[in-house]
C-alpha positions as CSV (number, residue, x, y, z in Angstrom):
1,M,-8.8,15.8,24.0
2,T,-5.3,15.1,22.6
3,I,-4.9,12.0,20.5
4,S,-1.7,10.2,21.4
5,F,0.0,7.2,19.8
6,K,2.6,6.6,22.5
7,D,3.7,3.0,22.5
8,K,1.7,2.4,19.3
9,V,3.2,1.1,16.0
10,A,1.9,2.3,12.6
11,I,2.5,1.0,9.1
12,V,1.8,3.4,6.4
13,T,2.1,2.1,2.8
14,G,3.1,4.4,0.0
15,A,4.6,6.8,2.5
16,G,7.5,8.1,0.6
17,G,5.6,11.2,-0.5
18,G,2.3,13.0,-0.8
19,L,-0.5,11.8,1.5
20,G,1.4,8.9,2.9
21,R,4.4,11.0,4.0
22,C,2.1,13.4,5.8
23,H,0.2,10.6,7.5
24,A,3.6,9.1,8.7
25,L,4.9,12.4,10.0
26,Q,1.7,13.2,11.9
27,F,1.7,9.7,13.5
28,A,5.3,10.3,14.5
29,E,4.5,13.7,15.9
30,R,2.0,12.0,18.2
31,G,4.4,9.4,19.5
32,A,3.9,6.5,17.1
33,K,6.7,4.3,15.9
34,V,6.3,4.3,12.2
35,I,7.1,1.8,9.4
36,V,7.5,4.0,6.3
37,N,6.7,1.7,3.3
38,D,7.3,2.9,-0.2
39,L,8.3,1.1,-3.4
40,G,9.7,4.4,-4.7
41,G,8.1,4.0,-8.2
42,A,6.6,6.5,-10.6
43,V,2.9,7.4,-10.5
44,D,2.1,4.6,-12.9
45,G,3.9,2.1,-10.7
46,S,7.0,1.7,-12.8
47,G,10.5,1.7,-11.3
48,G,11.5,1.5,-7.7
49,S,13.9,2.9,-5.1
50,S,14.2,3.0,-1.3
51,E,15.3,6.6,-1.4
52,A,11.9,8.2,-0.8
53,A,11.1,6.1,2.2
54,D,14.5,6.6,3.7
55,K,14.1,10.4,3.4
56,V,10.8,10.3,5.4
57,V,12.5,8.2,8.0
58,D,15.2,10.8,8.3
59,E,12.6,13.5,8.7
60,I,11.0,11.6,11.5
61,K,14.3,10.9,13.3
62,T,15.3,14.6,12.9
63,M,12.1,15.6,14.8
64,G,13.0,13.0,17.6
65,G,10.7,10.2,16.4
66,D,11.3,6.5,15.8
67,A,10.9,5.0,12.3
68,I,12.2,2.4,9.9
69,S,11.8,2.2,6.1
70,N,10.6,-0.7,4.0
71,G,10.7,-0.9,0.2
72,S,8.3,-3.8,-0.4
73,S,5.6,-3.7,-3.1
74,V,2.1,-4.1,-1.7
75,T,1.3,-6.4,-4.7
76,D,4.1,-8.9,-3.7
77,K,2.9,-11.4,-1.0
78,A,6.5,-12.2,0.0
79,G,7.3,-8.4,0.2
80,V,4.2,-7.8,2.3
81,K,5.3,-10.6,4.7
82,K,8.7,-8.9,4.9
83,L,7.0,-5.6,5.7
84,V,5.2,-7.1,8.6
85,D,8.2,-9.2,9.7
86,D,10.3,-6.0,9.7
87,A,7.7,-4.2,11.9
88,M,7.5,-7.1,14.3
89,A,11.3,-7.5,14.5
90,A,11.8,-3.8,15.2
91,Y,8.8,-3.1,17.6
92,G,7.1,-6.3,18.5
93,R,3.6,-5.2,17.7
94,I,1.4,-3.6,15.0
95,D,-1.4,-1.4,16.1
96,I,-2.2,0.6,12.9
97,L,-2.2,-0.1,9.2
98,V,-2.9,2.7,6.7
99,N,-3.4,1.3,3.2
100,N,-2.3,4.3,1.2
101,A,-0.1,2.9,-1.6
102,G,-1.5,3.7,-5.1
103,V,-0.9,4.2,-8.8
104,L,-2.8,5.7,-11.7
105,R,-3.1,4.5,-15.2
106,D,-6.0,6.7,-16.4
107,K,-7.8,6.1,-19.7
108,S,-11.4,5.8,-20.8
109,F,-12.8,2.3,-20.5
110,A,-12.9,2.0,-24.3
111,K,-9.1,2.6,-24.4
112,V,-7.7,1.1,-21.2
113,T,-5.9,-2.2,-21.6
114,L,-6.9,-5.1,-19.4
115,D,-3.3,-5.2,-18.2
116,D,-3.5,-1.6,-17.0
117,F,-6.9,-2.3,-15.4
118,E,-5.6,-5.3,-13.6
119,F,-2.5,-3.6,-12.4
120,V,-4.3,-0.7,-10.8
121,V,-6.8,-3.0,-9.1
122,D,-3.9,-5.2,-7.9
123,V,-2.2,-2.2,-6.2
124,H,-5.2,-0.5,-4.7
125,M,-7.5,-3.4,-3.9
126,M,-5.3,-6.5,-3.6
127,G,-2.5,-4.5,-2.1
128,S,-4.9,-3.5,0.7
129,V,-6.1,-7.1,1.0
130,Y,-2.5,-8.5,1.3
131,C,-1.4,-5.9,3.9
132,T,-4.6,-6.2,5.9
133,K,-4.5,-10.1,5.8
134,A,-0.9,-10.0,7.0
135,V,-1.6,-7.8,10.1
136,W,-5.0,-9.2,10.9
137,P,-3.9,-12.2,13.1
138,I,-1.5,-9.9,15.0
139,M,-4.3,-7.5,15.7
140,V,-6.6,-10.3,16.7
141,E,-4.0,-11.6,19.1
142,Q,-3.5,-8.2,20.6
143,K,-7.3,-7.6,20.7
144,Y,-6.5,-4.2,19.2
145,G,-6.2,-2.8,15.7
146,R,-6.9,0.3,13.6
147,I,-7.0,-0.1,9.8
148,V,-7.6,2.7,7.3
149,M,-8.4,2.0,3.7
150,T,-7.9,4.8,1.1
151,S,-11.0,5.1,-1.1
152,S,-11.8,7.9,-3.5
153,S,-14.6,9.9,-4.9
154,S,-13.8,8.2,-8.2
155,G,-15.0,5.0,-6.6
156,I,-18.0,6.3,-4.6
157,F,-19.2,8.8,-7.2
158,G,-17.4,8.0,-10.5
159,N,-14.9,9.9,-12.6
160,F,-14.2,9.9,-16.3
161,G,-11.1,7.8,-17.3
162,Q,-10.8,6.0,-14.0
163,S,-12.8,2.8,-14.3
164,N,-9.9,0.8,-13.1
165,Y,-9.1,3.1,-10.2
166,G,-12.7,3.7,-9.3
167,S,-13.4,-0.1,-9.2
168,A,-10.6,-0.7,-6.8
169,K,-11.5,2.3,-4.6
170,M,-15.1,1.1,-4.2
171,G,-13.7,-2.4,-3.6
172,V,-11.9,-1.3,-0.5
173,V,-15.1,0.1,0.9
174,G,-16.7,-3.3,0.5
175,L,-13.7,-4.8,2.3
176,M,-14.1,-2.3,5.1
177,N,-17.8,-3.0,5.5
178,T,-17.2,-6.7,6.2
179,L,-14.0,-6.3,8.2
180,R,-15.9,-3.8,10.5
181,I,-18.3,-6.6,11.4
182,E,-15.6,-9.3,11.7
183,G,-13.3,-7.1,13.7
184,Q,-15.7,-5.9,16.4
185,K,-15.1,-8.7,18.9
186,N,-11.4,-8.0,18.9
187,N,-11.5,-4.2,19.0
188,I,-10.3,-3.9,15.4
189,K,-11.8,-0.8,13.8
190,V,-11.7,-0.3,10.0
191,N,-12.5,2.9,8.2
192,S,-11.9,4.6,4.8
193,L,-10.5,7.9,3.8
194,V,-11.9,9.7,0.8
195,P,-9.2,12.3,0.1
196,V,-8.9,15.4,-2.1
197,A,-5.3,16.5,-2.1
198,A,-2.7,18.1,-4.3
199,T,-0.1,15.4,-4.8
200,R,1.8,14.1,-7.8
201,M,-1.2,11.9,-8.5
202,T,-3.4,14.9,-9.0
203,E,-1.1,17.5,-10.4
204,N,-2.1,16.7,-14.0
205,L,-5.8,17.3,-13.5
206,G,-5.7,20.9,-14.6
207,M,-6.7,22.5,-11.3
208,P,-6.2,26.3,-11.0
209,D,-3.0,27.1,-9.0
210,A,-4.9,28.7,-6.2
211,V,-7.1,25.6,-5.8
212,F,-4.2,23.2,-6.1
213,D,-2.3,25.2,-3.4
214,S,-5.2,25.0,-1.0
215,L,-5.4,21.2,-1.2
216,K,-2.3,20.5,0.9
217,P,-2.0,16.8,1.9
218,E,-1.3,17.9,5.4
219,S,-4.9,19.0,5.7
220,V,-6.1,15.5,4.9
221,S,-4.0,13.6,7.4
222,P,-6.0,14.7,10.5
223,A,-8.9,12.4,9.2
224,V,-6.5,9.4,9.2
225,I,-5.1,10.3,12.7
226,F,-8.7,10.4,14.0
227,M,-9.7,7.1,12.2
228,A,-6.6,5.4,13.7
229,S,-7.2,6.7,17.3
230,E,-8.4,4.9,20.4
231,D,-11.8,6.4,20.1
232,A,-12.1,6.1,16.4
233,P,-15.5,5.6,14.7
234,D,-15.9,2.2,12.9
235,G,-16.9,1.4,9.3
236,V,-17.2,5.0,8.1
237,M,-16.0,6.9,5.1
238,I,-14.5,10.3,5.9
239,S,-14.1,12.8,3.1
240,A,-11.2,15.2,3.7
241,G,-9.7,18.0,1.7
242,A,-8.5,21.6,2.3
243,G,-9.6,21.3,5.9
244,V,-13.2,20.3,5.0
245,F,-14.3,17.0,6.7
246,A,-17.5,15.1,6.1
247,M,-18.9,11.6,6.3
248,A,-20.0,9.8,3.1
249,E,-22.6,7.0,3.3
250,I,-24.3,4.5,1.0
251,V,-28.0,4.9,1.7
252,H,-31.1,3.0,0.8
253,S,-34.5,4.4,0.0
254,E,-37.6,3.3,1.9
255,G,-38.8,1.6,-1.3
256,I,-42.1,-0.1,-2.2
257,A,-43.4,-3.6,-2.1
258,L,-45.1,-4.8,-5.3
259,K,-47.2,-7.8,-4.7
260,G,-49.3,-10.3,-6.7
261,D,-48.8,-13.2,-9.1
262,N,-48.5,-10.8,-12.0
263,L,-45.5,-8.9,-10.6
264,N,-43.6,-7.4,-13.6
265,A,-41.2,-4.7,-14.8
266,D,-44.1,-2.5,-16.0
267,M,-45.4,-2.2,-12.5
268,L,-41.9,-1.2,-11.3
269,A,-41.6,1.4,-14.1
270,E,-44.9,2.9,-13.1
271,K,-44.0,3.1,-9.4
272,W,-40.3,4.0,-9.9
273,S,-40.6,7.6,-8.6
274,K,-42.0,6.3,-5.3
275,A,-39.4,3.4,-5.1
276,S,-36.6,5.8,-5.6
277,D,-37.8,8.6,-3.3
278,M,-34.9,9.2,-0.9
279,T,-36.9,11.3,1.6
280,N,-36.7,8.6,4.3
281,S,-33.5,7.0,3.1
282,K,-31.1,5.5,5.6
283,A,-27.7,3.8,5.8
284,L,-27.8,0.1,6.4
285,R,-25.0,-1.5,8.4
286,S,-24.9,-5.1,7.1
287,G,-26.4,-7.4,4.5
288,A,-28.6,-8.8,7.2
289,E,-30.1,-5.3,7.7
290,H,-30.8,-5.2,4.0
291,T,-32.7,-8.5,4.1
292,A,-34.6,-7.4,7.2
293,H,-35.7,-4.3,5.4
294,I,-37.1,-6.3,2.5
295,F,-39.1,-8.5,4.8
296,K,-40.3,-5.5,6.8
297,K,-41.7,-3.9,3.6
298,L,-43.4,-7.2,2.6
299,S,-45.2,-7.3,6.0
300,E,-46.6,-3.8,5.8
């Protein structure tokens, strides 16, 4: 099977370098018309220039593809509207959105300022909300859409010094989980990437050179191409790095039902090893499934 994006239009945010650039190039290689969005700022979000996005557009055109650049910030509602308006003016439809734009302002929670916390959440979480909200009615009208969030192991599993980044990256998973449900009737699929890649956002993590060199961003983009394809899965987190691909899930133990008028925390402490036994754990696909599980346990 060969995945093709002929006649499809893809927006990739933060596509002036790193992962976003690789996503954009691989979409273009497979026939998509691409809107290359990038503010052109530093890793911490400061500054801005359209030069990075323009260079990627030039790369795409050199290989015979079709692309335009956009320099809007994903945190600016008017800028996001312009991003979508530019795409519609150029191509008349939007089939794919990859929420990739991001910044880092790493510090331990004790030392991070609230301004830096809010800024990182605004870019990753609210930037994904603004862009998704802007394309959603277009995808509903088309009865077709593919949206990829960019999550992180820092959100799913935690990482020292990244409370702001991790909070935002888990937030987009929550957004995905609900949009998967709401988008089903209109053939809108929403998934999340959990990438490990050598980019300017990871170059200061102290990885050995051999490890850093193996984590090429090009080896992550196939996961995004798959999640944006016609036959994409829906509501999954795909971990990708150095050519290794896996699915991550949030799972729920079988649990126990403690009953009686004297229900208390001591009873839970005594039975915790059984309540937390993950032997028969499973992934739940909605809040309703979670509630149903509770009542099932009570009825046993």
